[in-house]
C-alpha positions, 0 to 999 in steps of 0.5 A: 500500500502506498502509505507512510506509517509513523508513530506519534509522540507527546513530549509531555510524557517524557519527563519535566527536564529537557535532557530527559525529553531529548534522551527519550525522544532519541530512544523512540526514534531508534525504536521507530527506525527498527519498526520501519516507522516515521516519527511525529513529535508533538511538544504541546506546551510551548516550553517543551519545544526542542531547542536548536541544538536538541533538534540537531542532536535528534536529527544527527542520530536519526535516519527516519523522517521526523515531523515536528508539530507546532501550535500556530497560536503560540507566542513567538512561533515563527522564531521557534519554527525558524530555529527548528527548520534552520537546524534541519537545513544546516544538516541537510536533513529533510523534515516535516512540520505539522501546523495546528491551531492548538488546544486551549489547554496549552495556550495562555489567555492572549493566545486563545484570543488569536484567530486560528485561521490568521495564525495558521496562515502566517505560519504556513506563509513563513515556511513556504517563503523561507523553507519551501522544500519542507513537508507541511501538514495542517491540523484539520480538527475543528477547522475542516473548512480552513484546512481544506482551503489552505491545503489547496492554496499552499499544497498542504497535507490535512491531518485528521484525527480518527473520529466519528466524523472522519469519513465525512470530513475526508469527503469534504476535503476531497470535494475541494480537490481530488488530488489532496494528500491526507494523513490520519492520527489515531490513538491505539492500544494493542494487547491480547488482554482484551478485558482490560483494554476498554478500561485502560483506554477510558482511564488514560484517554478520558480528557481526550474523549471528553473534548469531542463535542458529540461525546459531550452532547450525548452524555448530557442526553443520557443525564450525565455531566461530561466532566473528568470528575464524572467519568472518574467516579464511574471508571475507577482506575484500580477496579475493572468495569462492572457488568452493570455498567457495560450493560447500561446505556452509558456503558454501550455509549462509552464502548461505541465512543472508544471504537470511534476514537481509537484502534484497539485489540489483538495485533491481527484485529488492529492490523485489519482496522488500520488496513481498512482505514488505509483503503480510504486512500490515506497517504500518511497514518500516525499511530499514537500509543495509548501506553508509551512503551517499546512493545507498542512501537514494535508491535505496531511496526509488525502490523504495518509490515504485514499490511505492506506485504499484501 
């Protein structure tokens, strides 16, 4: 299949010190190379962006395509973009950048008030003018119309998240241009311990799941406030999901929501789910491991190798 597969990393998982984050990023890049994956790195917080010397260190010790995510509404983002892209240029290293509007959690009050479209456009124009050979992705979450327009105008790759609306959003983008390349970002968890999978996903991705507007709307319709506190009362970290919960309307909804937002199961099941998604003519697929460990990276690589062997 003509698709590039990668592993997504959130630097916030890699400790509070820059040295620890760099060391673990280097280790993950090494694991990605062994697994045949590219590496998508998301800093999230503005103080987690890699410094220029850290970017040089990472790229100097990596042979795989690395894609760095930048939040367009962060203050001084053009300066931060420049230091990363200049480091790659000095090393003659081809990299990608993923430009997103940014989750409000990772923005201060002045950044939240910045126009997402204006901020995205400024960042894209800066890259196109100064580093025209850069591979550019644009986050499409919540900004499908803007992402479609900018992708056509600047030859970008819209980055979708796996969601209930994914297929509709994909059709919308392709109505703008049939030749637009697309990427998909999907949280995943691979395990043969099936009874624990749903519990682990709900515990670890509670905030991610609750950010979806359709999740909030349907929880309210069921009589529940869509808050972390509510979910933590129902999904207790050290206790398995009860049969009573799973047989309830709330339980059925949570099962379906997790299925819409993530890929999980045994290796063969995950492989089939990814293969079916790629058949939608994806050019890039990035898996975000719900559990950050070596096994999840290597087993994703094995699934991808089997997909590519068809």
